[in-house]
Phi, psi and omega in degrees: 000149174275172180295133180249137180243119179249140177250128180243112178282188184235184174222157167237156175261114175267066184109137180209120175248132173267112188262355177162173178235135182274162179301332180279003178096343178289150179258140174275135184236161170220105191215159173252113179266131182239115181283144179227147179283341177210150000294159183218160172256154175242129176247117174257118184261122179243140179295148181227118187294324186280002178081176182076186181229133177237132181252129176244118183213125181284350183289130179295140177097355178263113178285118185291343183255342180217102182206184183298324182289319178294323177294323179296312181301313181295315181296322180292318179299316180293319184292329182263000178066030185233043185299321186278323186251332182218156356290170184294151174294135186221148161249122180254117172270109184260117178254109186276111170257339177275120181304139181282134179071035185247002180076024182251001175073029184301314180297318179293323178294317177301316181298316181294321179297316179292320181298315178299318182292315179300318181296324181291343180278345182284143173301324177234087184301152176296141174298159183304320181294319178293322179294322179294320178295324176292321183298319183292337175290334182277319180189146186299328182271350187298319179303324180300320185285355169282346176269181173213044181206158176301143181218144162284128183243125182228182188066222175263008180128356185267347181260107187244132175234103179300144178233155181250112179293133180249048178200162180212014189249003180261149178241149182242129171248124183248124182244126183238092177290164182279066180228129177255124180243128178284123179299313177303320179299316183300317179289323177296321180293321177297319178298322180294320181283326182226080187295340180268152181303139179291155176286156176300154181296154180296160184294338180268012178298151178295342179277007174238063186291155176292139179256118182242199183297332181263016180089195181296132180221154180232135173263161176301321179297322179294322177297312181299318182298327184264012183284083178216143179229114181301331184287345177301324180301325181275324190273319187300320179300325179280328184234074184298340179299329180290320175297324178296317179296321178300315178297323180292322176299316179294323179297327180277003174110006178297137178277347173198149179216147185199157173279142177269126178057227178269012180084172018258008181289143176238141182226151176229145175256136184233144174269357184232123183296322181295318179295320178297318179294320178294318178297319179298314181295312184293311184284333174296318178294324183282329190236002172116296184220142178204151179227151177229123184220148170293135183296336178290347178278087191256356183273155177263000000 
């Protein structure tokens, strides 16, 4: 095989409710996942004669021998019964453009990109449902990244309901400070603050879209109304800079601002492209990295 180049986009959470905790420790969620084409990771796949998978990544904190990609390769080999002959031996050069520990699902997106490619190499690829069941074993967010559209995400990430955005006039500014937040820590801290299971989200939550003749749809007003993240209560006291960024987004004209996932990314929605661009420039200079995209740009 020649060198293969895969692009893995990211996601943001436009609202996240923690609806309970299961006996196995996983948390039940009700969230709106929104795919974005950037920031993104690049996976360069090179053939490896001795078999297995080796990950080469210059980003600090990525274990080259035990990471989401190595788990993906192993899980796929076991699921397809081809440990000895398939999947092919690979060296993956991983170029991280998605900030690590930012609540953007970078590891899960990388896993889904590799999983799709491995599946495409089979003479008889796994059906979509089987691939999704395999994906959730790799990571709770991985099934979403097998899609390419906004979805209501429930359960631990395995229950996906695609939604159709019915707007095109909102802009998103994404700010990624140089802060790494552990997802397990964020949920543990929330459990410490609120040991009892959270109540289900209110009926007007963005995760309860109106269902019409064209299926589930979301209006811009509905998205803005549901911009709330339960994990902010746990994360902001330890990382007050994130609360500061949220305030700055609102000060620059955002009609709503929220933390993505377990953080540390912060995002604001703007009804004015110029204001979104100005916020991106100003806060990017102050906090390290920022992106500005039309919210209608939903593909990865």
